[in-house]
N, C-alpha and C positions, 0 to 999 in steps of 0.2 A: 559620909554623905549627908546624913540627917543633921549633923552638927553644922556643916557648911551651909546647908539650906536655912537652918535656924538663924545663923549669924547674918545671912543676907536679908532675911525677912526683918530682923531687928534693925539692921542698918537702914532698910527702906522706911520703916516707921519713924526713925530718928531724923532721917533726911527730909521726909515730908513735913515733919514738925518745923524744921528749920526753914523750909521753902515757903511755907504759908504763914510765917510769923507776922503778927500784927495785921493780918488780912481777915477782917471780920467775916466775909462771905465764905472763907475757906477754913475757918477756925477749927472746925471739928474734923478736918481731913485726917489728921494723925490718929485721932481716937477711932474714927471709922476704919482706918487701915488696921489698927490693932484688933478691932472686932473681926474684920475679915481674916486676919492672921489666925485668930483663935479658931474660927470656923474651918479655915484651911488646914490647921493642925489635925482637927478631927477627921477631915477628908483624907489627909495623908495617912493617918494611922489606920483608918478603915480600909483604904486601898492596900496597905501593907499586909494586914492580917488576912485579907481575902485572897485565896489562891488566884493568881493572875490568869489561870486557865478558865476561871469562871467567866471572864469577860469574852473569852474566845467563843463560847457558845452563844453569846449575845451579839456577835459582830454584825450579822445581817440585820438584826433588829435595830442595832445602833445606827447602821447606815441609813435605813429608811427613816428612823426617828430624827436624825440630824438634818436630813434633807427637808423633811416636813417643818422642822423648827426654823430653819433658815428661810423657807418660803413664808412661814408665818410672820417672821420679822419684816419681810418685804411688804407684807400686807398691812400690818398695824404697828410696826416698829416706831420708835421715837427718833426723829430726825435731829441731827446736830452737825454743824460744820459741813452741811451739804450732803451728808450720808445718813442712811437709815440702818443702824447697826445694833440698836438697843431695844430691849423690852422691859417693862416695869413688872416686877413680881414682888408683891407684898411690900411696896415702898422701896425696894432695892432695884437698881438698874443693872440688868444682866446683858452681857454681850455674847450671844449664842455662837459667834464665830470662834470665840475662845474655847468653848466646849467642843466645837468641831475639830480643833487642832488635835486634842488628845484622843477624841473618838476616832479620828482618821488614822492615828498611829496604831490603835488597836485593830481597826478594820484592815489596814494594809498589812500589818504583821501577820494576821490570820490568813489573808488571801495569798500573800507571798510565800508563807511557810507551807501552805497546802500545794502550791504550784511552783515550788522552788526550781524543779528541773526544767520548767518551761521558760525560764528567764534567758535561756540561750537562743530563743527564737523571737522573731518579731511579733508573732501572734500572742505569745505569752506576755511579752512586754506591754503590748497594746492593751491587753486585758487589765493589767494592774493600772496602767496609765488612765484608762477610762474611769476606773473606780475612783481615782484621785481627782480627775478632771471635772466630774459631775458636781461635787460640792464646791470646787474652785470656781466654776462658772456661776453658781448661785451666789457665792460670796462676792464675786466680781460685780454682780448686779446691784449690790447694796448702795453705792459701790465701795469696795474695799480691795483695791489692787494689791496692796502690800501683803495682806493675809492670803489672798488668792495665790500670789507668787510663792508664799511660804508653804502652802499645801503641796505645790509641785516640787519644791526643794525637799520636803519631807519624803515624797515619793522617790525622787532620784537618789537620795542618800540611803534609804532603806533597800531599794532595789539593788543598788551597787553593793551594799553590805551583804546582800543575800547571794551575790555572785553574778550579777548582770555584767557582761563584758564591757570594758572601758570604751570600746569603739562605739557602742550604742549611746553611751553618755555623750561622747564628742559629737556624734551625728545629731542627737536630739538637742544638745546644747547649742549647736550651730543654728538649728532651726528655730530655737527659742529666741535667738538674737534678732530674728526677723519680726517677731510678734509686735514689738513697739511700733515699728513702721506700718505694719498691717493695721494695728489699732488706730493709728493716726489717719491712715488712708480711709478707713471705714468710719471715722468719727465716733469711736467707741469710748474715748476718754471724756470724763466730765470736765467742765470748765475749770474747777479748782485744781484738778490733777494736771491740766495743761499749764496752769499758772505756776504750779510748783516746779514742773519740769523747766519752764522758761526761766524761773528765778534761779534754778540750779546752774543752768548753762549761761545765763546772761543776768547776773545779779545787779549790774549797774543800770539795767533798763528800767528797774522799778525799785528805787532805794527804800521806799516805804514798805513794800512787800517783803524785802529782804531784811527788814529791821530785826526780827527775832533771831534769825540765824547769825546776824552780825553780833548781836548781844550775847549769843551763846559762845561765839569764838572769843569775845572779849572776856567773858566770865572764865572760860577755861584758861586763857592766857594769864589772867590776873592771879591765878593760883600759884604760879611759879613752882618752885621746888617743894615747899612745905605747906603751901596754902595760907589763906587769911585767917583760918580758924573757924570752928563750928559756930554758925549763927552770925558770923562777922563779914560775910561776903557783901561787898558794896553793890554789885550788880543784882544780887538777890534781894537784900534787905531794902534797897531803894526801889525795888520793883521794876528795874529796867528789863529784866528777863521775864517773858511771859510764859504761860503754861509750864511753869518751872517745877510743879509737883508731879507732872505726868511725862510728857514727851521729852522735856529738857532737864530732867532731874540729874542726868549725868553731868551737865554743866554746873549745877549746884554743888555736887560732890567735888568736882575738879577745882572749883574756886575755893572751897573750904579746906581741902586736904592736899592739893598740889600734886605734882608728879609722883612723889614718893608714896603718898597715901593712895593714889589711884593705881600705882603698881601693885600695892598690896591687895586692892580690890580685884584687879585682873587675876592675881594669883589665886584668890579665893574662888572666883568664878571659874577659872580654869581647872582648879582642883575638883570642883563639883562635876564639871563636864567629864573630867578624866575618870572619876568614880563611876559615872554612868556607863562609860565605855568599858571599864573594868567589869562591871556587872554584866554587860552584854557578853563579854568573853567567857564569863563564868556560868552563864545561864545553861540550864539543862537541855534546852531545845532551841530550834531556830526561832520559834515564836517569841520566846522570852528574850533572846538576843536582839531581835528586831525592835522590841519595845525599848530596850536600853539604847540602841543606836538612834531610834526615833526621838526619844526624849533628849538625848545629848545634842542632836541636830537642832531641835526646837530651841533649846536654851542658847546654844552657841549662835545660831543664825539671828535670833531676835536681839541678843546682846550686841553682836557685831553690827547689825543694821542700825540699831538705835544709837550706838556710839559713833558710827560713821556719819549718821545724820547730824548729830550734835557738832561734829568736827567739820561739817559741810563737805564731806567726802562722798556723800550720797544724798539724793533728794529727800526732802522732808516727807515723812509718812507716819502713820499712826501706830507703828509697832512699839509697844512699851519695853522698857528695860526690865528684864525678868527679876522678880522678887523686890524690885526697888520702886518702880513707878506706882503711883496711886491708882487703885482700882481693884475691886474684888474679883471680877471675872478672870483677869489675867493672873492674879495671884493664885486663885484656886486651881487654875489649869496647870500651872507649873508644879504646884504642890501635889496635885493628883498624879502628875507624871512622875514625880519623885517617889510617891507611894507605890506606884506600879513597878518602878525599878527595884525598890526595896523588896517587893513581893517576889520578884524573880530570883533574888538572892535567898530569901527566906525559904522558898520552895524549890531550891535548885537540886536538892538530893532526891533520888528516887525513893519511893516508899518501899521498905523491906518487910517481907512477911516471914 
């Protein structure tokens, strides 16, 4: 698991270097990502050697702390692309919602493990649902719809893994399908979110707005079977593809390595997710198992959504490709998650006296 994560991080640094080649304003992006990776490695190792039960005792404090931090972002955060999601800490831009993802896994794992037998009733399910919904609502106000949805996906996956009957999933999933219509009726979506939805369903209505997703599809298709080669993608090097080192870095990889190369990437990412699931099965208790399931869900969902967005199968959103997209907060969050899963394996055996 650690080896797979290290390879993915290294691939991310290499791809960011290719994506920003000859772009003076982004010239230091690969170096910055390498620095973030070094810090992330320290975070991962620290999370590994600390008994994961340590975080269980801090779950309530974590919950209060993350809510306050998200509210703090809303008050003085940095605005970009119509959303206020970032804060400046010592010259580094931090996205607290990334911290919230991992914190929520710890919080939900503790609460569900303590009330595992109550997941067979509506009252028990609603208790855990409210615990996840509170940070989701605060994140939605940034606005950050994609991350708010992710928090609910984490809750559903972890509750289901803990034994919540499938019928509850179907009922609540059906109710969730009504939420977009409710949001539209109550005018809860921001203008840029409405524009993205409109572009997804009616791309021909605004060709200029659909420019980047069209360039993304061209870049992916240009890779063919074996790709154009590292640093040789015409769509990337001629800068037709925008935000290519963050949201659309999957298109960069596809154009350079082609279908065969991306199949290998899928295999590596799938292997990492499978190791997280294996760790969940080997964990000594429900709390440890839920951490493994939560981290596996986080990595899989973010990767699937980002790839679907690049392929125009899903609307454009700000979910990064785990380990690959440029950004310290997103990288640190997944590496912290890997460290927590490693800890569940390291401390899976009972202490013998």
